[in-house]
Each structure stands twice: as C-alpha cells, then as structure tokens.
C-alpha positions as CSV (number, residue, x, y, z in Angstrom):
1,N,93.8,107.7,117.7
2,G,94.0,111.3,116.8
3,H,97.5,111.1,115.4
4,V,98.9,109.9,112.0
5,G,102.1,110.1,110.0
6,Y,103.4,109.0,106.6
7,G,106.7,108.2,105.2
8,L,108.4,106.8,102.1
9,G,111.5,104.5,102.3
10,K,113.6,103.2,99.5
11,A,116.3,100.5,99.9
12,G,117.6,97.3,98.3
13,E,115.9,95.1,100.9
14,V,112.2,95.2,101.9
15,V,113.1,95.2,105.7
16,D,115.4,98.2,105.2
17,A,112.8,100.1,103.2
18,V,110.1,99.5,105.8
19,S,112.4,100.6,108.6
20,E,113.3,103.8,106.7
21,A,109.6,104.5,105.9
22,T,108.7,104.0,109.6
23,N,111.4,106.4,110.7
24,A,110.2,109.0,108.2
25,A,106.6,108.5,109.3
26,K,107.6,109.1,113.0
27,N,109.0,112.5,111.9
28,N,105.8,113.5,110.1
29,I,103.2,112.8,112.7
30,V,100.2,115.3,112.7
31,K,97.4,115.7,115.2
32,V,93.9,115.2,113.9
33,Q,90.8,117.0,115.3
34,L,88.1,114.4,115.9
35,Q,84.5,115.0,116.9
36,N,83.4,111.7,118.5
37,T,83.9,109.2,115.6
38,T,84.0,111.6,112.7
39,I,85.6,114.9,111.7
40,P,84.2,118.3,112.7
41,H,83.5,119.7,109.2
42,E,83.9,119.1,105.4
43,V,87.4,119.8,104.0
44,L,89.0,119.8,100.5
45,A,92.7,119.5,100.1
46,K,95.0,119.2,97.1
47,F,98.6,117.9,96.7
48,G,100.1,117.9,93.2
49,A,97.3,116.8,90.9
50,A,95.5,114.8,93.6
51,S,92.5,116.3,95.4
52,V,90.7,114.7,98.3
53,L,87.3,115.8,99.7
54,I,86.4,114.5,103.2
55,K,83.0,114.9,104.7
56,P,81.7,114.0,108.2
57,A,79.2,111.2,108.4
58,T,76.7,110.0,111.0
59,A,77.6,107.3,113.4
60,G,77.6,103.8,111.9
61,T,78.4,104.9,108.4
62,G,82.0,103.6,108.4
63,V,85.0,104.8,106.4
64,I,83.8,105.2,102.8
65,A,87.1,105.7,101.1
66,G,89.6,103.8,99.0
67,G,93.3,103.2,98.7
68,G,95.6,105.4,100.6
69,V,92.9,107.7,101.9
70,R,91.2,104.8,103.7
71,A,94.5,103.7,105.3
72,V,95.3,107.2,106.6
73,L,91.8,107.8,108.0
74,E,91.6,104.5,109.7
75,L,95.0,105.0,111.3
76,A,94.0,108.5,112.4
77,G,91.1,106.9,114.4
78,V,88.3,108.3,112.1
79,Q,85.4,105.7,112.1
80,D,82.6,107.5,110.2
81,V,83.5,109.6,107.1
82,L,82.6,110.0,103.4
83,T,85.4,110.8,100.9
84,K,85.9,111.5,97.3
85,S,89.3,111.3,95.5
86,M,89.6,113.5,92.4
87,G,92.3,114.1,89.9
88,S,95.4,111.9,90.1
89,S,95.1,108.5,91.7
90,N,98.8,108.4,92.5
91,P,98.9,106.9,96.0
92,H,101.7,109.1,97.3
93,N,99.9,112.3,96.4
94,T,96.5,111.1,97.7
95,V,98.1,110.2,101.0
96,K,99.8,113.6,101.2
97,A,96.5,115.4,100.2
98,T,94.6,113.4,102.9
99,V,97.1,114.4,105.6
100,R,97.0,118.0,104.4
101,A,93.2,117.9,104.7
102,L,93.4,116.5,108.2
103,T,95.7,119.3,109.3
104,M,93.2,121.8,108.1
105,L,90.5,120.6,110.5
106,E,89.6,122.7,113.5
107,D,86.9,122.4,116.2
108,A,84.2,125.1,116.8
109,Q,85.9,126.5,119.9
110,S,89.2,127.2,118.1
111,A,87.4,128.7,115.1
112,A,85.5,131.1,117.5
113,N,88.8,132.1,119.2
114,R,90.4,132.7,115.8
115,R,87.5,134.9,114.7
116,G,87.4,136.7,118.1
117,I,83.7,135.8,118.7
118,S,81.9,133.7,121.2
119,L,81.1,130.1,120.6
120,Q,77.4,130.8,120.9
121,K,77.6,133.5,118.2
122,L,79.5,131.1,115.9
123,L,77.0,128.3,116.3
124,Q,74.0,130.7,115.7
125,G,75.3,131.5,112.2
C-alpha cells in the first residue's frame, strides 16, 4: 500500500524470467501519494507513444482501468480511480506511463510548501 515497482525479465525458463523481473521491480519501487482510497489530483503522463490519464474518484467507484494500468494501481493500493489510456496500447509503455503519473502526484501540503504559501491560501484558490 503506497508503494509499487515494475520490472522486466527475460530468460530461457519462466521461473528464471520471473525471478529476474522481481529483482528488477524491487530496484524500481516508487512511493505513491494517496488520499484515503484515491489519488489527490488528476494527472496525465506519457511514456513513448503511450499516454495515461488518471483521475480521482469518490469512494465506492473502484478501479476503472484496464490492462497494465489496473495492475499497477491495484498493487499501489489505489481503490477508487478513473483512468483513460491513450495512444499506444503497448503494455510495457502503459505500465511505465502509469508509474510516471504516480510519481507526479503530490499532496496539498507539499504543493503549498513548494509554492511558498500557506495551506489555507492554496485551498482558497
């Protein structure tokens, strides 16, 4: 919950490929900002020709996503989210675009600190 990684492994045997991919995934773990069961804000990320749009959703919506995007979001602990995959449907690139989108997320307090304003002023508009 709140962490996810991805990896690709190639080998002559399935067991060796899975082991290699698992080790690669352990080296690529990223922290995901969550707000209860969803994400804090909408985000669009691109990797190669694949683009992924991820939007927060109200509680009870579930993970509305397909393919590699769904797998990454479920493993990251996101329970309520809406997504749209655009461009290439290559699973490798959609997974990388999804992870890139999750790394772009930030909560309201860190956004206020980055801008040098108070949290109250940020939330007022």
